[in-house]
Structures are given as structure tokens and as C-alpha cells.
Wavefront OBJ file of the C-alpha trace (Angstrom):
o trace
v -0.121 0.080 0.053
v 2.783 2.634 0.905
v 4.567 1.750 -2.383
v 1.471 2.326 -4.090
v 0.936 5.779 -2.341
v 4.620 6.653 -3.170
v 3.953 6.165 -6.648
v 1.204 8.577 -7.029
v 2.852 11.122 -4.384
v 3.538 14.543 -5.525
v 7.581 15.399 -6.336
v 9.058 18.409 -6.318
v 11.763 17.658 -8.708
v 12.805 15.742 -11.586
v 14.725 13.026 -10.378
v 14.845 10.734 -7.441
v 16.054 13.175 -4.611
v 14.740 14.855 -1.719
v 15.024 18.850 -1.130
v 13.445 20.499 2.136
v 11.681 23.177 -0.332
v 9.942 22.792 -3.404
v 11.142 25.044 -6.276
v 9.421 27.913 -7.366
v 7.670 28.272 -10.888
v 6.626 31.679 -12.757
v 5.702 32.706 -16.242
v 5.654 36.269 -15.720
v 7.834 37.490 -13.364
v 10.010 35.547 -10.333
v 12.071 37.646 -7.442
v 14.113 35.798 -4.552
v 16.047 37.350 -1.844
v 17.183 36.723 1.704
v 14.147 37.328 3.670
v 10.378 36.862 2.894
v 9.331 40.476 4.247
v 11.777 41.501 1.355
v 10.863 39.354 -1.051
v 7.418 40.435 -0.640
v 8.823 44.009 -1.227
v 9.514 42.746 -4.781
v 6.235 40.850 -5.443
v 4.457 44.329 -4.492
v 6.641 46.329 -7.257
v 5.911 43.562 -9.869
v 2.120 43.593 -8.885
v 2.258 47.684 -9.837
v 4.054 46.966 -13.006
v 7.243 46.885 -12.245
v 10.460 45.208 -13.995
v 12.806 43.185 -12.556
v 15.238 45.834 -12.252
v 12.241 47.877 -10.106
v 11.588 45.094 -7.625
v 15.036 44.220 -7.292
v 15.757 48.047 -6.112
v 12.947 47.285 -3.877
v 13.964 44.257 -2.564
v 17.381 45.787 -2.175
v 16.045 48.739 -0.210
v 14.023 46.225 1.420
v 16.702 43.632 3.081
v 19.240 46.760 3.752
v 16.497 47.820 6.051
v 16.236 44.682 7.894
v 19.587 44.544 8.129
v 19.685 41.717 5.975
v 22.942 41.344 7.190
v 23.677 44.755 5.441
v 22.656 48.350 5.660
v 22.383 51.277 3.321
v 25.701 52.305 4.057
v 27.320 48.768 2.478
v 27.777 48.205 -1.159
v 26.488 46.898 -4.329
v 27.579 44.684 -7.196
v 24.859 43.730 -9.565
v 25.187 42.022 -12.681
v 22.057 42.642 -15.478
v 20.989 41.636 -18.847
v 19.324 43.992 -20.842
v 17.005 42.163 -23.285
v 17.101 45.254 -25.601
v 20.915 45.045 -26.406
v 21.119 41.660 -25.285
v 24.009 42.266 -23.370
v 25.614 41.979 -19.686
v 26.546 45.014 -17.986
v 27.839 44.811 -14.385
v 27.130 47.309 -11.842
v 30.083 48.326 -9.748
v 28.864 50.499 -6.466
v 31.867 49.194 -4.392
v 32.835 52.020 -2.179
v 36.310 53.282 -1.686
v 39.304 53.724 0.747
v 39.034 57.029 1.985
v 40.891 60.041 2.652
v 44.359 59.202 5.119
v 43.678 55.387 4.508
v 47.082 54.379 4.218
v 49.282 51.183 4.846
v 51.178 53.431 7.645
v 48.035 55.120 8.908
v 47.193 51.361 9.995
v 50.434 50.169 10.962
v 51.048 52.946 13.158
v 47.671 51.854 15.319
v 49.689 48.797 15.223
v 47.367 46.455 12.874
v 48.398 44.192 10.536
v 45.016 44.863 8.320
v 41.930 47.363 8.666
v 39.845 46.634 11.590
v 36.916 44.608 11.167
v 34.620 46.936 12.990
v 33.893 50.281 13.320
v 34.411 53.526 11.246
v 37.848 53.025 10.191
v 36.537 49.521 8.505
v 33.993 51.889 6.483
v 34.367 52.408 3.027
v 32.357 55.336 1.127
v 28.855 54.135 1.231
v 28.099 52.425 -2.202
v 24.655 50.704 -2.218
v 22.466 54.027 -2.287
v 24.224 55.262 -5.478
v 24.147 51.728 -6.796
v 20.582 51.421 -6.260
v 19.121 55.045 -7.579
v 22.221 54.021 -10.754
v 19.948 50.971 -11.655
v 16.925 52.309 -11.085
v 17.419 55.512 -13.396
v 19.323 54.137 -16.182
v 17.178 50.743 -16.218
v 14.069 50.663 -13.992
v 10.528 52.065 -15.184
v 9.298 53.506 -11.901
v 10.093 56.163 -9.503
v 12.408 56.313 -6.326
v 9.200 57.007 -4.202
v 7.327 54.034 -5.945
v 10.389 51.754 -5.087
v 11.595 52.709 -1.489
v 7.737 52.739 -0.055
v 8.124 49.179 1.047
v 11.706 49.866 2.739
v 10.024 53.283 3.998
v 7.131 51.563 5.679
v 9.679 49.392 7.212
v 11.570 52.001 8.687
v 8.459 53.155 10.212
v 8.601 49.911 12.078
v 8.008 46.182 11.166
v 7.987 42.724 13.373
v 12.003 42.182 13.788
v 12.471 38.379 13.185
v 14.952 36.557 15.581
v 17.910 35.960 13.724
v 18.506 39.863 13.300
v 17.452 40.582 16.529
v 19.845 37.537 18.476
v 22.726 39.036 16.078
v 21.504 42.289 17.819
v 21.784 41.389 21.402
v 24.854 38.724 20.814
v 26.753 41.890 19.169
v 25.363 44.462 21.574
v 29.230 45.109 23.451
v 30.542 46.147 20.427
v 27.854 48.001 19.337
v 27.635 50.389 22.440
v 31.446 51.769 21.509
v 28.840 53.654 18.848
v 26.563 56.348 19.946
v 23.968 56.475 17.075
v 23.994 52.385 16.822
v 23.245 52.323 20.462
v 20.336 54.600 19.871
v 18.829 52.338 17.010
v 19.780 48.754 17.678
v 19.210 48.518 21.596
v 15.775 50.236 22.491
v 16.272 48.008 25.911
v 19.352 49.348 27.298
v 19.706 48.714 30.630
v 17.685 45.715 30.817
v 18.651 41.914 30.298
v 17.895 41.945 27.037
v 18.546 45.202 25.400
v 18.183 44.139 21.812
v 14.632 44.070 20.426
v 13.081 40.566 21.278
v 11.811 38.495 18.015
v 8.468 39.990 16.527
v 8.876 43.236 18.222
v 7.947 46.153 16.196
v 11.745 47.893 14.935
v 11.651 51.758 14.308
v 14.502 53.402 12.354
v 13.020 57.134 12.421
v 16.344 58.637 11.293
v 16.966 56.163 8.426
v 13.294 57.008 7.399
v 14.083 61.022 7.447
v 17.231 60.095 5.196
v 14.816 57.952 2.749
v 12.138 60.466 2.744
v 14.913 63.199 1.651
v 15.389 61.354 -0.735
v 12.122 60.914 -2.042
v 11.421 64.498 -1.602
v 14.266 65.458 -3.529
v 13.062 63.360 -6.570
v 9.264 64.726 -6.407
v 10.259 68.435 -6.313
v 12.770 67.520 -9.424
v 9.464 66.035 -11.220
v 7.774 69.312 -10.053
v 10.485 71.504 -11.867
v 10.215 69.518 -15.137
v 12.866 67.058 -15.044
v 12.189 63.608 -15.874
v 12.342 60.472 -13.989
v 15.308 59.684 -14.995
v 16.838 62.809 -13.877
v 14.954 63.232 -10.706
v 16.523 60.082 -9.470
v 19.807 61.510 -10.172
v 18.831 64.698 -8.378
v 18.407 62.170 -5.214
v 21.773 60.792 -5.973
v 23.510 64.086 -5.958
v 21.356 64.932 -2.744
v 22.551 61.526 -0.944
v 26.327 62.470 -2.209
v 27.083 66.145 -1.971
v 24.550 67.221 -0.167
v 23.442 67.632 3.209
v 23.121 63.771 3.803
v 26.806 63.165 2.597
v 27.746 66.373 5.074
v 25.969 64.034 7.887
v 27.451 60.945 7.054
v 30.807 62.420 7.106
v 30.273 64.377 10.058
v 29.032 61.156 11.827
v 32.088 58.848 10.594
v 34.737 61.614 11.968
v 32.984 62.121 15.280
v 33.520 58.776 16.195
v 37.220 58.438 14.478
v 36.594 57.895 11.005
v 38.027 58.986 7.844
v 35.424 59.729 5.803
v 35.162 63.179 4.332
v 32.621 65.221 2.186
v 34.948 65.089 -0.698
v 35.355 61.294 -0.466
v 31.152 61.473 -0.766
v 31.255 64.049 -3.387
v 34.141 62.069 -5.870
v 32.561 58.669 -5.530
v 31.043 57.359 -8.537
v 28.919 54.531 -9.786
v 30.677 52.313 -12.498
v 29.378 51.092 -15.264
v 31.147 47.953 -16.524
v 31.877 45.312 -19.113
v 31.494 42.315 -16.703
v 34.382 39.494 -17.304
v 33.224 36.141 -19.302
v 34.575 32.441 -20.139
v 32.443 29.948 -22.203
v 32.510 26.721 -20.547
v 31.298 24.036 -23.333
v 28.809 26.048 -24.989
v 27.354 28.448 -22.213
v 28.416 32.193 -21.476
v 29.336 32.557 -18.168
v 30.065 36.067 -17.009
v 31.372 37.405 -13.718
v 32.362 40.895 -12.498
v 36.193 42.640 -12.869
v 38.904 41.647 -10.858
v 38.095 43.898 -7.693
v 35.959 40.995 -6.833
v 36.234 37.261 -6.539
v 34.555 36.325 -9.571
v 36.966 35.583 -11.795
v 38.019 32.603 -9.361
v 34.979 30.732 -11.162
v 36.018 31.940 -14.666
v 39.340 30.544 -14.095
v 38.065 27.278 -12.438
v 35.603 26.544 -15.613
v 38.382 26.982 -17.662
v 40.654 24.167 -15.988
v 37.792 22.078 -15.186
v 36.294 21.837 -18.910
v 39.275 19.678 -19.619
v 38.237 16.760 -17.460
v 35.110 14.238 -17.253
v 33.480 15.265 -14.009
v 30.472 13.574 -14.662
v 32.524 10.287 -15.519
v 34.064 11.277 -12.132
v 31.121 10.793 -10.170
v 29.225 13.250 -8.329
v 31.172 14.051 -4.638
v 33.229 11.006 -5.224
v 37.002 11.311 -3.531
v 38.009 11.918 -7.017
v 35.299 14.359 -8.036
v 35.960 16.407 -4.755
v 40.364 15.904 -5.343
v 39.667 17.424 -8.871
v 37.369 20.470 -8.143
v 39.470 21.268 -4.598
v 42.979 21.380 -6.360
v 41.435 23.512 -9.138
v 39.911 25.934 -6.902
v 42.968 26.595 -4.988
v 45.131 27.075 -7.627
v 42.195 29.916 -8.855
v 42.267 31.191 -5.255
v 46.072 31.663 -4.936
v 46.072 33.656 -8.186
v 43.544 35.580 -6.089
v 44.900 36.014 -3.613
v 48.207 37.524 -5.267
v 47.042 39.165 -8.333
v 43.453 40.413 -7.727
v 42.609 44.249 -7.460
v 41.272 47.391 -8.482
v 41.838 47.833 -11.803
v 41.754 51.659 -11.741
v 45.340 51.534 -9.888
v 48.835 50.610 -10.703
v 49.607 47.913 -11.196
v 47.823 46.088 -14.096
v 46.152 43.061 -12.891
v 46.900 40.284 -15.633
v 43.292 39.038 -16.184
v 44.068 38.210 -20.010
v 46.381 35.935 -19.260
v 44.661 34.467 -15.980
v 41.579 34.032 -17.651
v 43.248 32.249 -20.847
v 42.402 28.570 -22.102
v 46.134 27.845 -22.377
v 47.111 29.333 -19.046
v 44.123 26.709 -17.598
v 45.854 23.820 -19.412
v 49.406 24.898 -17.760
v 48.132 25.133 -14.626
v 46.432 21.430 -14.670
v 49.693 20.065 -15.325
v 50.844 21.089 -11.998
v 47.849 18.736 -10.024
v 49.218 15.703 -8.135
v 46.378 13.315 -8.263
v 47.590 11.128 -5.542
v 47.909 13.698 -2.675
v 46.674 17.559 -1.634
v 49.011 20.359 -2.602
v 49.106 22.053 0.609
v 51.662 24.710 -0.677
v 49.605 25.940 -3.636
v 51.384 28.682 -5.202
v 50.252 31.519 -7.600
v 50.870 31.035 -11.240
v 52.431 33.101 -13.808
v 49.840 34.203 -15.998
v 51.999 36.577 -17.807
v 53.625 34.648 -20.794
v 50.314 33.906 -21.835
v 49.712 37.993 -22.416
v 53.218 37.762 -24.192
v 55.064 39.524 -21.093
v 57.472 38.589 -18.301
v 56.250 38.421 -14.959
v 57.652 41.373 -12.450
v 56.581 39.618 -9.374
v 58.340 36.451 -10.145
v 60.761 36.669 -7.356
v 58.472 38.138 -4.925
v 55.873 34.646 -5.600
v 58.672 32.503 -4.321
v 58.782 33.618 -0.849
v 55.028 34.125 -1.143
v 53.209 33.217 2.170
v 56.112 32.980 4.091
v 55.183 35.573 6.423
v 51.687 34.797 7.148
v 50.349 32.457 9.734
v 47.850 29.613 9.171
v 45.082 28.788 11.326
v 45.830 26.753 14.343
v 43.094 23.756 15.049
v 41.922 23.181 18.491
v 41.135 19.697 19.671
v 37.594 20.217 19.073
v 38.186 21.185 15.412
v 38.746 24.402 13.300
v 39.107 27.644 15.206
v 35.429 28.907 15.525
v 36.482 32.598 15.238
v 38.035 31.563 11.850
v 34.989 29.545 10.783
v 32.495 32.261 11.754
v 34.626 34.952 9.443
v 34.632 32.220 6.729
v 31.208 31.563 7.088
v 29.799 34.780 7.684
v 27.072 35.966 5.019
v 24.734 38.990 4.227
v 21.990 38.412 1.176
v 21.608 38.121 -2.371
v 18.630 39.061 -5.032
v 17.751 37.807 -7.828
v 15.180 38.600 -10.200
v 13.431 38.316 -13.686
v 10.704 39.165 -15.926
v 9.133 38.410 -18.944
v 10.396 41.672 -21.214
v 13.410 39.579 -20.486
v 15.122 41.711 -17.712
v 17.390 39.672 -15.333
v 19.340 40.919 -12.363
v 21.361 39.110 -10.034
v 23.019 41.274 -6.940
v 25.133 40.301 -3.809
v 24.916 43.247 -2.069
v 26.638 43.796 1.514
v 28.594 45.895 4.141
v 27.129 47.617 7.425
v 26.032 44.490 9.020
v 25.353 44.156 12.644
v 27.388 45.220 14.558
v 27.434 48.311 12.505
v 28.615 51.747 13.297
v 25.920 54.168 12.149
v 26.881 57.049 10.482
v 25.389 60.455 12.890
v 21.630 60.881 12.702
v 21.139 59.136 9.171
v 20.150 55.873 10.395
v 22.997 54.571 7.878
v 25.236 51.836 9.180
v 28.703 51.740 7.602
v 30.539 49.380 5.764
v 32.849 47.254 6.937
v 34.871 46.019 3.943
v 38.186 47.823 4.554
v 39.506 44.810 5.935
v 39.848 43.204 2.510
v 42.561 45.203 1.818
v 46.035 44.161 2.561
v 48.894 46.497 4.162
v 51.949 44.337 2.999
v 52.509 44.604 -1.117
v 54.284 41.236 -0.522
v 50.919 39.620 -0.006
v 49.458 41.539 -3.044
v 50.846 44.092 -4.922
v 47.569 44.657 -6.175
v 45.457 45.011 -3.115
v 47.131 47.491 -0.982
v 45.134 50.160 1.152
v 45.276 53.625 -1.225
v 42.661 56.443 -0.696
v 40.033 56.265 -3.558
v 40.739 52.843 -4.018
v 38.087 49.728 -3.884
v 39.283 46.946 -1.719
v 39.070 43.166 -3.611
v 36.051 41.729 -2.355
v 34.290 38.667 -1.664
v 31.051 39.628 -3.623
v 30.362 37.666 -6.457
v 27.046 37.752 -8.560
v 26.664 35.524 -11.831
v 25.011 34.997 -14.809
v 25.063 32.954 -17.576
v 24.004 32.298 -21.336
v 23.057 29.827 -23.734
v 22.526 30.420 -27.181
v 22.542 34.240 -26.728
v 19.309 33.654 -24.252
v 19.353 33.924 -20.260
v 20.562 30.072 -19.025
v 21.034 30.792 -15.492
v 21.131 33.769 -12.922
v 22.625 32.650 -9.388
v 24.619 34.271 -6.453
v 24.952 33.547 -2.823
v 26.296 35.038 0.219
v 29.156 34.187 2.211
v 32.681 35.793 2.091
v 35.061 33.243 0.476
v 32.507 30.554 0.348
v 30.831 32.155 -2.797
v 32.621 31.278 -5.816
v 33.252 27.672 -4.671
v 29.878 26.975 -3.813
v 28.215 28.553 -7.212
v 31.151 26.825 -8.991
v 29.241 23.504 -7.627
v 26.221 24.362 -8.123
v 26.589 25.716 -11.790
v 28.019 22.357 -12.344
v 25.488 20.574 -10.919
v 22.881 22.097 -13.291
v 24.962 21.484 -16.558
v 27.238 18.406 -15.507
v 24.659 16.491 -13.400
v 21.076 17.348 -14.843
v 19.796 18.787 -11.671
v 16.902 21.403 -10.942
v 17.936 24.834 -9.549
v 16.570 23.671 -5.916
v 18.075 20.153 -6.073
v 21.252 22.343 -7.386
v 20.787 24.796 -4.573
v 20.609 22.191 -2.009
v 22.859 19.345 -3.021
v 25.695 18.365 -0.460
v 28.708 20.597 -1.313
v 32.082 20.701 -0.076
v 34.809 23.451 0.773
v 38.337 24.324 0.889
v 39.775 26.283 3.587
v 43.246 26.770 1.622
v 42.727 30.272 0.852
v 43.889 33.547 2.774
v 40.463 34.664 4.273
v 39.354 37.823 3.267
v 38.562 38.785 6.674
v 39.866 39.647 9.797
v 43.115 37.966 10.455
v 43.589 36.733 6.865
v 44.219 33.200 7.970
v 43.921 30.030 6.314
v 43.786 26.301 6.797
v 46.279 24.102 4.717
v 44.169 20.826 3.564
v 41.298 22.533 5.414
v 37.777 20.511 3.845
v 34.635 20.548 4.954
v 32.120 17.855 3.737
v 28.730 17.263 4.413
v 27.648 14.731 6.929
v 25.739 12.507 4.088
v 29.559 11.674 2.737
v 29.925 7.979 2.894
v 32.464 6.319 5.139
v 34.826 5.204 2.066
v 35.039 8.458 0.519
v 35.977 10.548 4.037
v 38.607 7.945 4.545
v 39.893 8.340 1.017
v 40.164 11.769 1.232
v 41.829 11.747 5.247
v 44.263 9.109 3.292
v 44.998 12.113 0.610
v 46.128 14.583 3.305
v 43.211 16.604 3.986
v 41.497 17.437 7.083
v 38.281 17.072 7.041
v 35.233 18.676 8.993
v 31.654 18.369 8.481
v 28.164 20.026 8.256
v 24.451 19.011 7.860
v 24.060 21.827 5.255
v 26.958 22.804 2.909
v 25.291 24.383 -0.449
v 24.237 27.526 0.859
v 22.591 30.242 0.796
v 22.069 29.918 -2.927
v 19.376 31.765 -4.674
v 19.250 31.452 -8.234
v 16.912 31.532 -11.818
v 16.343 28.747 -14.476
v 15.158 29.773 -17.877
v 13.126 27.027 -19.233
v 13.178 28.313 -22.606
v 11.216 24.951 -23.648
v 8.139 25.718 -21.731
v 8.428 29.429 -21.206
v 8.732 29.792 -17.684
v 10.978 30.324 -15.016
v 12.261 28.264 -12.316
v 13.463 29.498 -8.818
v 15.943 27.950 -6.692
v 16.622 29.037 -3.007
v 18.506 26.712 -0.717
v 17.783 25.322 2.737
v 19.549 27.570 4.767
v 17.884 30.870 6.977
v 15.520 32.621 5.760
v 16.097 33.342 1.886
v 12.576 32.986 0.117
v 10.896 33.784 -3.051
v 7.676 34.428 -5.204
v 6.471 34.028 -9.041
v 3.911 34.688 -10.962
l 1 2 3 4 5 6 7 8 9 10 11 12 13 14 15 16 17 18 19 20 21 22 23 24 25 26 27 28 29 30 31 32 33 34 35 36 37 38 39 40 41 42 43 44 45 46 47 48 49 50 51 52 53 54 55 56 57 58 59 60 61 62 63 64 65 66 67 68 69 70 71 72 73 74 75 76 77 78 79 80 81 82 83 84 85 86 87 88 89 90 91 92 93 94 95 96 97 98 99 100 101 102 103 104 105 106 107 108 109 110 111 112 113 114 115 116 117 118 119 120 121 122 123 124 125 126 127 128 129 130 131 132 133 134 135 136 137 138 139 140 141 142 143 144 145 146 147 148 149 150 151 152 153 154 155 156 157 158 159 160 161 162 163 164 165 166 167 168 169 170 171 172 173 174 175 176 177 178 179 180 181 182 183 184 185 186 187 188 189 190 191 192 193 194 195 196 197 198 199 200 201 202 203 204 205 206 207 208 209 210 211 212 213 214 215 216 217 218 219 220 221 222 223 224 225 226 227 228 229 230 231 232 233 234 235 236 237 238 239 240 241 242 243 244 245 246 247 248 249 250 251 252 253 254 255 256 257 258 259 260 261 262 263 264 265 266 267 268 269 270 271 272 273 274 275 276 277 278 279 280 281 282 283 284 285 286 287 288 289 290 291 292 293 294 295 296 297 298 299 300 301 302 303 304 305 306 307 308 309 310 311 312 313 314 315 316 317 318 319 320 321 322 323 324 325 326 327 328 329 330 331 332 333 334 335 336 337 338 339 340 341 342 343 344 345 346 347 348 349 350 351 352 353 354 355 356 357 358 359 360 361 362 363 364 365 366 367 368 369 370 371 372 373 374 375 376 377 378 379 380 381 382 383 384 385 386 387 388 389 390 391 392 393 394 395 396 397 398 399 400 401 402 403 404 405 406 407 408 409 410 411 412 413 414 415 416 417 418 419 420 421 422 423 424 425 426 427 428 429 430 431 432 433 434 435 436 437 438 439 440 441 442 443 444 445 446 447 448 449 450 451 452 453 454 455 456 457 458 459 460 461 462 463 464 465 466 467 468 469 470 471 472 473 474 475 476 477 478 479 480 481 482 483 484 485 486 487 488 489 490 491 492 493 494 495 496 497 498 499 500 501 502 503 504 505 506 507 508 509 510 511 512 513 514 515 516 517 518 519 520 521 522 523 524 525 526 527 528 529 530 531 532 533 534 535 536 537 538 539 540 541 542 543 544 545 546 547 548 549 550 551 552 553 554 555 556 557 558 559 560 561 562 563 564 565 566 567 568 569 570 571 572 573 574 575 576 577 578 579 580 581 582 583 584 585 586 587 588 589 590 591 592 593 594 595 596 597 598 599 600 601 602 603 604 605 606 607 608 609 610
């Protein structure tokens, strides 16, 4: 009888596997992000006739207002497919190091890297500019309409347990900053000083700041400006008007460096993304000021192997991907940085197919190489490597993390896995958006009376050129960040839009997600929940920039024989019950004219389709 019932029971998937969440389906639009309320904000905009850009901006605004786990003073990176031009463009809304942020400044304070928290960790705010630029250039609605859900939330929304408990956990740091204390700790002096789960969380200063933007837009419209010009008038008020003045004042009052000039001279960049073709699929990533090219380098190497023939998550498969990723991450750790500053990154060589084939010759098929070094891409550009001697001693001045007797160092793992959010959106007109915003996470330092939490991305810079000559802190420079939205096209049409949060995990898990779909035929929901693995053998982009040679996080479902084989090969495995996410993704089903949405079984990520 049970067998008979199972034969007719509902299946969420195409294949005989179980997922904890069903896939999403839609014909007209789809929006997915890090919180159910924020996904609802996107659905509200879609239901009013907005396109995927309008909806993604509304979701971005809502997540910032909910501190999931970011704020308005953070940074935004986006890839957008424009159906009118049939091209993918990149939005670079990463803030820059402020005036006075030099290696000597931080070294004189006894620091090995810029700090993790506080005003000295802050780059200039990027998210407001990124949101308004996307909306002005590619959206259809007013800033007033798109910000309406976030403004309602700033007036007061029932805060969820995840954020409320993060505030309580970080309250000692929050108390260092008076404007943060005012916002985050409504029960100051009580045993629990943070809001309770479900309590109405009010942000009056942020609400006033958003109202200023809307008022400026509406005044510009009344004066005869068009929709685009009016949004840019609000942009100018944030970066050159009274809002910028208060952000700079509040930052400096608390010991930070951001000046009014830093705010006024910063600009969003609309860039050409980087791309490689993997077996007929064009995969797009942001430029080398992000870690995005890591995935592109890895795909160039992996296309030379029969991955499907190895078997999903076999010891051979894990070893192959681990070694390839380590090579790509070693190149990231030495060669990536802001292309607006010298020296010029050797991206042509790093992304060449010939370099990939040369790199995989170095793989030891019997043992993990715990000392993987950066390669030499310069000959593949017809140049000589100016850093050849430096690379010989690379890594010798940095310490790896030490394991305690109970496994991996807790602080290291907390920094490694900490995440913010992602936003995915698509509509029937053909607009596709993939965003990984971040920065200003709890415990954030709020800039004066603006309600705007400042970024903490300065910590991703280095102070020593021996570590990475391309990513040394300098005023006006963007740090090399982990944030990495993804888009893939097949036959010239959107194929996948996918992204995830969580620092240095991002590209290695997005790589496995992509291979799950392309090589193993999984649905986006299966691929987003499927057991993945993680290498810890790159230098972390946060905190003390440590690494764990041979560190390997496996899913608890990994069979004993695979565990033993990987241990024999020199890996130091640890285990987690969920290892894939949080990944959010949209698959474009051209055969049936519909969208498939996937949102992995981590945290509170959620989506809607219609």
C-alpha cells in the first residue's frame, strides 16, 4: 500500500531525490532574496507593473532596512541582462578607501590589516548610488514607488529572531558607537537590550533619510525633470548634499576618516563584465576587484576533465575541484585588485584557456598540495612576470590558523561563513538581475543621525605588497571583495542567474551549483540544496586573513569510504549538516516559456513567482 501511494505522491523535482523546499515556478516574473518580507517587497513592485530592475531595487532597499545582514552604507554589485541590447552589464557600486587610509596609517595603530568593525573599517557608502543608478538607467518606476516598502519598514516592522539575536550578541560592540546604540538597543540597561523577535523595530533616522531622497526626486519632477533626472537629483543629495555632510560628520566624530569630498567624488561605475565559455555556456562575472574571476578560471581548468564520469562527490571529483579551486584562489590572493589603480592585473593571461591547461599539469593526483602557489599568467599575455621573485617567497610571512582539539578555530569559521544576502529577479520582458549586496552588517557603526550603517569592507585590503601588490590600501581605491553575482547565457539567451552570500565560500559553492545543473542535470532547487564541499586553503578576506591548508568541509552525508580516502590524501576534513548555501537562483526554461526558482535550505532566503 505504501509503495502504491509513493508512486502517485507529489514530487517537487525531476529526479528521485528529496529537497527540503519546493522549486518556485513563474511565467511572468520571479524575485528571490534573503528574507521573506524583502521578497514580498519585490512582489509588491512586480504586481504594480514594475520590471525586474524595479523589483530588485525594492528588494535591495528592504534587505538594507532589515539589516539582512547589511545596511544602506554598504556596497552593491550587480550583473544585469538587458534584453534590448542582448548584453550583460555590470554595476560597480563598491565604495572606496577614504582620505588618509594608507598602510602607514593602520600600521602606526599596530594593525596588520584594517579593522573588522567601527568607522575605520568603512569604505564610502555604495549601495544608495548603486540602487539609484540601476533604477534610473534600467528601471521604469519612481524612487518614491520603489522605496515605499522599505520606508514602511523603517517606520516599524516585526523584526525576525535571526537579526534580533545578532543584535543582542553584538551589543558590546554596538555600545561603542552612540548612534548605533540609539537604533539597535531600545531596551538599554535591561537584561536583553536588543529587540525581541516579533517586536516592532523602528528606525526614525533612516526613515527621514529615505524621505529626503524621495522629496528631492518629487521636487525635481515638479520642476520639469524627467524620471531619470529626478532620481539622479536624489543621488546628488545623498552624495553631495546634507545627507553626505551628516555621514561624514558622524563618521569623523566617531574616529573615522570619510570626508565630504570622499562622498562627493565617488561614483558608480557601469562596467563590462568578464566572461568565459564553458561547453557552450557563456558565464559572466564581475571584474577582478571582486573574486568573481576565480570561478571563471576554475571553469577553464575543469572543462578539460570528464567530471560527470568521475561521479558526483566521489573522492576523485572532490580532489579535482579542490586542487583547481586552490590554484584559482592562490591567483586571486596575489593578482586581483582594483583595475583603476596600478599595477595592471594580468587578467588576459589568468582567463586564457592556454593558462588553464598549463595550470592543471601541476595537479598531484595522489595527494593534496597544501602549498599551492600563484601561477604565472604573464607569458600568456606575451609579457614577463615582474613579481616572479616575490612569488617564490609568497605566504612565508603569514601564519595559518591553528586547529584546537575540537576541530577548526571557531572565530576563523565564523568569519569564513558569515554572509549577507543576494537578490535575483527576472521578468517576461527579458530583464534579468543578479545582485550580491553587502556591508554595514550587525554590529554596524551608524553614521550620525542618518540611520545609515557604515561598511566594514576596508578589512579586505592588505597593508603589505608582498601579500598582494594589487590590493594594498590607498585612498580612492576599491578593496578586492568576495562579492560575486553570476549570470550565464546559452545560445545567446539567459540560462541561469545565481548568487549566494558568505564571503570566501561564494565562488567555490557557486561553481559546484553550476556544475550540478550543467554536468549532473539537477534542477535549480536540487542544485541549491545538494551537498557541496568547501576548501579552507585560501587566505580569508576578513579578520586576520588566515587559512587552513588541507582544510576541507564535507557534508555529513559523505560516505565513510570517501571520507577515509580523502583523509589518506592529506585532507583535514570537518563536517556540516548543510554545505550548499544559501544559494538563490533562477533557471530559464525556454522550452516551456517559464522560470524555475531555487532557494537553498539555509537561513530565511525566500522568493515568489507569478
